Backbone as JSON, one array per atom type, in Angstrom:
{
  "sequence": "MKETVEEETNHLLDQFYQNEVVERREKLRTIEQAVNVMRTSRYFKRWKDELIGRQRLKRSMYTFPPAPSLELPQQQLKVSSTSDDFPAYPRGNRLFPVEIRRHPLIA",
  "N": [[-38.69, -44.41, -5.36], [-36.13, -43.86, -4.36], [-35.36, -41.91, -6.15], [-37.17, -39.85, -5.63], [-36.5, -39.17, -2.97], [-33.93, -38.21, -3.4], [-34.43, -36.06, -5.14], [-35.98, -34.43, -3.38], [-34.01, -34.05, -1.38], [-32.03, -32.72, -2.82], [-33.45, -30.45, -3.51], [-33.93, -29.26, -0.96], [-31.25, -28.89, -0.24], [-30.54, -27.07, -2.1], [-32.2, -24.83, -1.38], [-31.23, -24.35, 1.2], [-28.6, -23.78, 0.62], [-28.97, -21.38, -0.94], [-30.15, -19.69, 0.93], [-28.01, -19.53, 2.75], [-26.16, -18.19, 1.05], [-27.61, -15.71, 0.73], [-27.63, -14.79, 3.38], [-24.84, -14.49, 3.82], [-24.18, -12.57, 2.01], [-25.65, -10.35, 3.04], [-24.35, -10.06, 5.48], [-21.83, -9.26, 4.62], [-22.55, -6.88, 3.28], [-23.28, -5.34, 5.6], [-20.81, -5.25, 6.83], [-19.27, -3.96, 4.98], [-20.62, -1.42, 5.04], [-20.0, -0.6, 7.59], [-17.19, -0.43, 7.35], [-17.04, 1.64, 5.49], [-18.19, 3.74, 7.0], [-16.24, 3.99, 9.01], [-14.03, 4.81, 7.46], [-14.97, 7.27, 6.4], [-15.42, 8.63, 8.85], [-12.72, 8.82, 9.69], [-11.64, 10.35, 7.58], [-13.07, 12.77, 8.01], [-12.17, 13.4, 10.54], [-9.48, 13.93, 10.09], [-9.8, 16.11, 8.41], [-11.11, 17.92, 10.12], [-9.04, 18.28, 12.02], [-7.12, 19.5, 10.39], [-8.55, 21.87, 9.69], [-8.81, 23.13, 12.23], [-6.0, 23.47, 12.75], [-5.48, 25.38, 10.73], [-7.07, 27.5, 11.55], [-5.89, 28.1, 13.93], [-3.32, 28.95, 13.08], [-4.16, 31.14, 11.57], [-5.25, 32.81, 13.49], [-3.06, 33.25, 15.12], [-1.54, 34.64, 13.29], [-2.91, 37.0, 13.14], [-2.29, 38.17, 15.56], [0.46, 38.43, 15.36], [2.87, 40.79, 14.48], [3.02, 42.03, 11.25], [4.7, 44.04, 10.25], [6.98, 46.75, 11.18], [5.83, 48.42, 13.95], [3.69, 51.34, 13.97], [3.19, 52.82, 16.12], [4.09, 54.68, 19.07], [6.68, 53.71, 21.36], [5.81, 53.99, 24.05], [2.95, 53.86, 23.82], [2.73, 51.22, 22.85], [3.62, 49.84, 25.07], [1.68, 50.44, 26.97], [-0.52, 49.27, 25.76], [0.28, 46.6, 25.71], [0.55, 46.15, 28.47], [-2.09, 46.31, 29.38], [-3.35, 44.33, 28.17], [-5.3, 41.32, 27.87], [-4.24, 38.97, 27.15], [-1.97, 38.13, 28.62], [-1.54, 37.04, 31.89], [-1.53, 38.9, 34.8], [1.31, 39.1, 36.72], [2.35, 38.98, 40.02], [4.71, 41.17, 41.63], [7.91, 39.98, 42.61], [7.37, 37.41, 42.26], [8.34, 34.03, 41.14], [8.86, 34.3, 38.44], [9.36, 37.0, 38.06], [11.75, 37.93, 39.8], [13.04, 40.26, 40.63], [12.33, 43.66, 41.08], [11.11, 45.35, 38.38], [12.49, 47.82, 36.57], [11.81, 50.87, 34.99], [12.99, 51.8, 31.82], [15.16, 54.6, 31.19], [14.77, 56.06, 28.88], [12.14, 55.44, 28.17], [9.38, 56.92, 29.12]],
  "CA": [[-38.58, -43.92, -4.05], [-34.81, -43.24, -4.23], [-35.29, -40.68, -6.96], [-37.93, -38.8, -4.96], [-35.69, -38.77, -1.84], [-32.91, -37.43, -3.99], [-35.03, -34.77, -5.55], [-36.32, -33.62, -2.13], [-32.77, -33.7, -0.68], [-31.38, -31.67, -3.71], [-34.24, -29.15, -3.37], [-33.52, -28.69, 0.41], [-29.9, -28.36, -0.21], [-30.52, -25.71, -2.9], [-32.76, -23.83, -0.56], [-30.25, -24.08, 2.31], [-27.46, -22.96, -0.01], [-29.44, -20.07, -1.33], [-30.31, -18.99, 2.19], [-26.63, -19.27, 3.25], [-25.62, -17.13, 0.19], [-28.19, -14.4, 1.04], [-27.09, -14.28, 4.68], [-23.5, -14.08, 3.73], [-24.17, -11.19, 1.31], [-26.17, -9.38, 3.95], [-23.28, -9.78, 6.43], [-20.82, -8.49, 3.84], [-23.05, -5.49, 3.11], [-23.14, -4.61, 6.83], [-19.41, -5.06, 7.11], [-18.88, -2.88, 4.03], [-21.14, -0.19, 5.49], [-19.17, -0.3, 8.75], [-15.81, 0.05, 6.89], [-17.19, 2.95, 4.85], [-18.37, 4.72, 8.04], [-14.95, 4.15, 9.65], [-13.22, 5.56, 6.52], [-15.51, 8.53, 6.45], [-15.06, 9.34, 10.08], [-11.28, 9.17, 9.66], [-11.44, 11.44, 6.67], [-13.51, 14.0, 8.63], [-11.3, 13.8, 11.66], [-8.34, 14.6, 9.52], [-10.27, 17.47, 7.9], [-11.35, 18.74, 11.34], [-7.72, 18.67, 12.58], [-6.5, 20.53, 9.43], [-9.24, 23.16, 9.9], [-8.36, 23.64, 13.57], [-4.64, 24.03, 12.56], [-5.44, 26.58, 9.92], [-7.65, 28.52, 12.36], [-4.87, 28.57, 14.92], [-2.4, 29.73, 12.36], [-4.81, 32.43, 11.19], [-5.37, 33.6, 14.76], [-1.69, 33.64, 15.54], [-1.03, 35.66, 12.3], [-3.55, 38.29, 13.46], [-1.6, 38.87, 16.65], [1.89, 38.5, 14.92], [3.02, 42.03, 13.74], [3.65, 41.83, 9.98], [5.61, 45.1, 9.97], [7.23, 47.44, 12.37], [4.67, 49.24, 14.55], [3.73, 52.81, 13.8], [2.84, 53.41, 17.43], [5.28, 55.01, 19.99], [6.93, 52.59, 22.39], [4.99, 54.16, 25.26], [1.69, 53.3, 23.49], [2.91, 49.75, 22.8], [3.7, 49.31, 26.52], [0.37, 50.62, 27.59], [-1.38, 48.25, 25.2], [0.7, 45.29, 26.24], [0.35, 46.01, 29.96], [-3.5, 46.16, 29.61], [-3.72, 43.14, 27.36], [-5.76, 40.11, 28.58], [-3.5, 37.87, 26.7], [-1.08, 37.68, 29.55], [-2.03, 37.29, 33.17], [-0.64, 39.89, 35.6], [2.11, 38.31, 37.74], [2.68, 39.89, 41.11], [6.15, 41.39, 41.74], [8.49, 39.05, 43.44], [7.11, 36.0, 41.81], [9.48, 33.34, 40.56], [9.1, 34.8, 37.08], [9.91, 38.35, 38.32], [12.28, 38.03, 41.15], [13.52, 41.57, 41.05], [11.58, 44.88, 40.63], [11.36, 45.77, 36.99], [12.61, 49.28, 36.49], [11.61, 51.5, 33.68], [14.14, 52.33, 31.08], [15.17, 56.07, 31.27], [14.24, 56.71, 27.6], [10.76, 55.16, 28.1], [8.78, 57.58, 30.31]],
  "C": [[-37.26, -43.18, -3.85], [-34.73, -41.92, -4.96], [-35.97, -39.49, -6.27], [-37.14, -38.29, -3.75], [-34.61, -37.83, -2.37], [-33.27, -36.06, -4.48], [-35.21, -33.86, -4.33], [-34.98, -33.16, -1.45], [-32.06, -32.54, -1.54], [-32.09, -30.4, -3.52], [-33.92, -28.51, -2.01], [-32.22, -28.13, 0.46], [-29.86, -27.07, -1.01], [-31.05, -24.63, -2.13], [-31.81, -23.37, 0.58], [-29.06, -23.3, 1.76], [-27.83, -21.61, -0.38], [-29.59, -19.15, -0.12], [-28.91, -18.5, 2.79], [-26.06, -18.11, 2.42], [-26.27, -15.77, 0.5], [-27.71, -13.88, 2.38], [-25.7, -13.82, 4.58], [-23.29, -12.76, 3.04], [-24.72, -10.07, 2.17], [-25.07, -9.07, 4.92], [-22.16, -8.96, 5.73], [-21.25, -7.06, 3.57], [-22.86, -4.71, 4.41], [-21.72, -4.37, 7.12], [-18.85, -3.91, 6.18], [-19.37, -1.58, 4.47], [-20.28, 0.34, 6.68], [-17.76, 0.24, 8.36], [-16.0, 1.48, 6.26], [-17.45, 4.08, 5.95], [-17.06, 5.01, 8.67], [-14.07, 5.06, 8.8], [-13.65, 7.03, 6.51], [-15.23, 9.33, 7.64], [-13.61, 9.7, 10.14], [-11.09, 10.26, 8.82], [-11.88, 12.78, 7.38], [-12.72, 14.39, 9.87], [-10.03, 14.49, 11.15], [-8.64, 15.99, 9.06], [-10.46, 18.48, 9.02], [-10.0, 19.25, 11.9], [-7.05, 19.7, 11.65], [-7.18, 21.92, 9.67], [-8.84, 23.79, 11.14], [-6.9, 24.25, 13.44], [-4.63, 25.3, 11.82], [-6.08, 27.68, 10.69], [-6.66, 29.05, 13.37], [-3.8, 29.45, 14.21], [-2.97, 31.13, 12.04], [-4.84, 33.36, 12.41], [-3.95, 34.04, 15.18], [-1.13, 34.68, 14.51], [-1.8, 36.98, 12.6], [-2.78, 38.98, 14.59], [-0.12, 39.12, 16.27], [1.93, 39.89, 14.06], [3.71, 41.72, 12.36], [4.73, 42.88, 9.57], [5.91, 45.8, 11.24], [6.0, 48.26, 12.73], [4.87, 50.64, 14.29], [3.43, 53.49, 15.04], [4.21, 53.67, 18.18], [5.44, 53.84, 20.94], [6.04, 52.74, 23.61], [3.52, 53.62, 24.98], [1.71, 51.78, 23.47], [2.96, 49.24, 24.12], [2.5, 49.31, 27.21], [-0.57, 49.48, 27.07], [-1.0, 46.88, 25.71], [0.45, 45.11, 27.67], [-1.18, 45.81, 30.31], [-4.11, 45.02, 28.87], [-4.26, 42.07, 28.31], [-5.07, 38.93, 28.2], [-2.56, 37.29, 27.75], [-1.57, 37.91, 30.89], [-1.05, 38.17, 33.93], [-0.05, 39.09, 36.72], [2.43, 39.3, 38.78], [4.23, 39.98, 41.25], [6.77, 40.35, 42.76], [8.21, 37.55, 43.28], [8.38, 35.33, 41.19], [9.94, 33.89, 39.18], [9.74, 36.2, 37.15], [10.54, 38.55, 39.54], [12.74, 39.4, 41.64], [12.55, 42.62, 40.43], [12.01, 45.23, 39.31], [11.41, 47.24, 36.95], [12.35, 49.78, 35.09], [12.92, 52.01, 33.03], [14.07, 53.88, 31.09], [14.55, 56.71, 30.02], [12.74, 56.45, 27.45], [10.15, 55.81, 29.32], [7.43, 57.1, 30.65]]
}
């Protein structure tokens, strides 16, 4: 009788142990997947930030003149005054307290 009880007890303990091992492995797999997702998202976030930075630099280099302009100063002023890049400030604003006068050489 004692041997039978020991065998049954050992069998139940082995089953319990195997179930615990399987559950622990499943938990570890889910944790590993979560860590991999976090690492991947971090990598893509860095990649996205770098891409945005490159796009900004590229855009700013398009507007930055790489060489002296071949246009006349009058043409440059016309282009800059009609540009949508800068909002038109009314005269007398804090930024322009005094009426801006044209230079005599620029007609």
